[in-house]
C-alpha positions, 0 to 999 in steps of 0.5 A, a space after each residue: 557568433 562572431 565567426 558566422 557573421 564574418 563568413 556572412 560579410 565576406 560572402 556578401 562581399 564575394 557576391 558583390 564583386 562577381 555580379 559587378 564583374 558580370 554587369 560591367 566589364 572590370 576595367 571599365 568600371 574601375 578605370 573608366 571608359 573612354 569616348 571621342 566626342 567631336 562637333 562639326 561645323 555643318 553650315 553651309 555659308 558662314 565663311 564671314 562669321 565663324 560657328 564658336 563652340 566652348 565646352 567644359 563641366 565641373 572638373 574640366 574647361 577644355 576651352 573652345 575654338 571659332 569653327 569656319 565650315 566643316 571645321 571640328 572640335 574634338 576631344 577624348 571624355 573618360 567616364 569616371 565612377 565618381 564624376 557626373 560624366 557630363 561635358 556642356 557645351 555653349 554654341 554661338 553663331 551671330 547673336 544665337 547662343 545655345 547650351 547643350 550637353 556634348 557628352 552625357 554618360 547617362 544618354 550617351 554611353 549606349 548610343 555612341 556605338 561600339 567604337 564609343 565615337 560621339 559626333 555631333 553636326 551643328 547646322 543651321 537648323 538644328 544639332 544631330 547626332 551620330 555614331 557612325 557619320 552616316 546616319 544622323 539624328 536631330 537632337 536639338 533646335 537652336 
């Protein structure tokens, strides 16, 4: 009976490994996937007052910048099996503040496209997302 139980465990483990390699590319599952996240100041006239951004998550504080017109702030985000895979940013313009999820793996893993590029354009009337810098979709209001 002992020998039969070990075979079941080995067969079960082998089945799990095969299933995981067909669902997720092994290197992505084990080592994570790297995304490029970029936030662009899309305001049309804020030369006297910058758009301020500050980003962090549970593991990293990547800091922030004051963005003048058309400036951008970008970073690489690597998903991890053991992480929440989330990067939150706070945007501030004049007296207005808005916190938003600049990268959330459960939402962005597929919509960032095959090149794994996630771009935000922040303007006076909202936060727009694109994975190709051509098609923009409004996700958030101020």
